N, C-alpha and C positions, 0 to 999 in steps of 0.2 A: 613302436609307440614311445614317445619321450617320457622320461621320468617326470613326476610332478610332486612338488612339496606344497601342501595345503595348510593354510592357517585361517581359522575363522576370525573375522575382524572383531567380533564381539569379545574374543578372548583377550584383546588388548586392554580391556578394562574401561573405566569411565573416561570418555573422551569429550572434549569441548566441541561444540558444533554451533554453527550459525543458523538462525531461524530463517534467514532470507533464502529465497530460491537460488540455487547454485548450479552452475554448469560444471560437469566433471572435467577435471584437468590433470595433467601430469607433465612436469617439467624437470629439467636437470640443472644442478648448480654445483659449483666448486670444480676445480681442476683435479684430475687424477694425479697421484704421485708418479713421477717419471724419472727423477734424478737421484742417483746413488742408491737405488733400491735393490741392487744386486742384478746380475745379468740374467738370472733365471726366474725373475719374479716381475713380469710385466703387470701393470695395473689391469684389473678386470673391470669391465663395465657391464651393467645390466641394461636391458632394453625393454621398456614397457610395450606390450603388444596390443593393449586396448586401454580404455579409460575406466577409472573407478566409479561405477554407477551402482546405486542401491539395487539389490536384487540380482546382482551379477557376480561373476568371479573375475577379479582383476588379476592379470597374469604378467609377470616379468620373466624374460629369458635371461638366465644367469649362466656364465661359463661353469662347466663342471670341474671338479678336482681331477688332476691327472691320474691315470691308472698306473699300475706298476709299483712305484715307490721303492725300487731296489736301491737306487743311488740318489735320485732327485724326486722329490714329491712336492707338488703344489696343492695345498689344501685351500679350498675356496669357501668363504663364509658369506652369508647374505643376511643383513640386519634390517629389521623393520622397527621403527620407533614412532613415538608420538610427539617428539620434540627435536628441533634443530637449534635450540638455544642453550640447553644444559642437560647433563646426564650425571646423576648422583652428585650434584653440586659442582661439577666441573663445567665451566663454560665451553660451549662449542662454537666454532671448530676448535679442535685440540690436536696438537702434534703428539701422537703416542710413540712413534718410533722415528724420531728425527724428521728428515725431509722426504719421506716416502709417501707424502700426502697427509691428509688430516681426517680424523674422525669427525664427521659432520652431522651425525644423527644419534639419537639416544638408542641404546642397545636393549630395547624392550623385548624383542625376540631375536634369536640368532639361529640360523639354520646352516648346518654343514652340507654343502652341495655334494651329491653322490659322485663316485668315481666315474669318469667317462672313458670311452675307448680311445678317444683321440684328444689332442690338445684343444681343438676348436669346437668340441661338443658343447651343447647347452642343455640346461634343464629348465623346466617351467616351474617357477615359484608362484603358487596361486594364493590369493587372498580372497576368501569368501566374504562378500559384503551382504549382510541380511537386507531384506526389503523393508527397511525401517527408515521412514522419512526423518527421524531424529538424527540420523547419521549424516544427512546432507549438510555440506559445509565443513565437515570434519577433515582435518589434514593429517597425513601420515608421511613419514620420511623413510627412505631406503638407501642402503649403501652396501657395496660388496668390498671384500678384502681378500687378498691372496697371501697366504703364508707359505714360504718356500723352505723346505727342509732338505739339507744335503748331508748324507751320511749320518742321519739321525739328529742333527742339530739345526736349530732355527737359523737360517741364513739371511732371509729378507722378508719384509712385510711391505705390501703395496696397496694403498687404499684407492678404490675407484671413485669416480664422481658420484654425487648423491642425487637422489630423486625426491621430488615433492609431489605428492598426490593430494587432490582435494576431491572428496566424494560428492557426486552430484546426481542429477536425474538423467 
C-alpha cells in the first residue's frame, strides 16, 4: 500500500472563492529547473491523479525521497499554497537558488516526502476537501522541490513545475 500524506483543505485558512458554479480543474505551469542544478538533482514533478471536487480527496503523486543517504541523499518536499503572486511580500515566481528553477507558489504548507525504496517510487499527497459549497471556485497551488545532499552538504536544489487547482463540483 503506498504511503499517503493528508492535509485537510480547511487547515489552509480563510480562502477566497467564487460564488459562480465552477468546474473542477488542475493544470500545470512553469518549467522545471534543468540547467546547472547538479548531476544528482533532477527536477521532480508531481502528477494530479484526480480533480479537486468538494466532498472528495484530491491526490497528487509525488516522488519520494531517496533511501539510504550514506553518500547521496535526495530529500523531496511538496508545497501547497494559496497564492502564485507573492509569498511573505516576495513576488512570485522567485529564483531562490539561481537557475535551478523558480519558486512559483506560496509555501503555506510544506511536506517532507517519506523515504522510498527506489529512486522512482512515489507517494500520494492527499488534500481532503470538505463538502462545503463555499469552497467552490477556490484556487490552490502546488510545487515540488528536490534538495540533494552529498557527504552531508547541500549540493543542489531543483524546483519542479507548479500546479494550479480550482475546486469545483
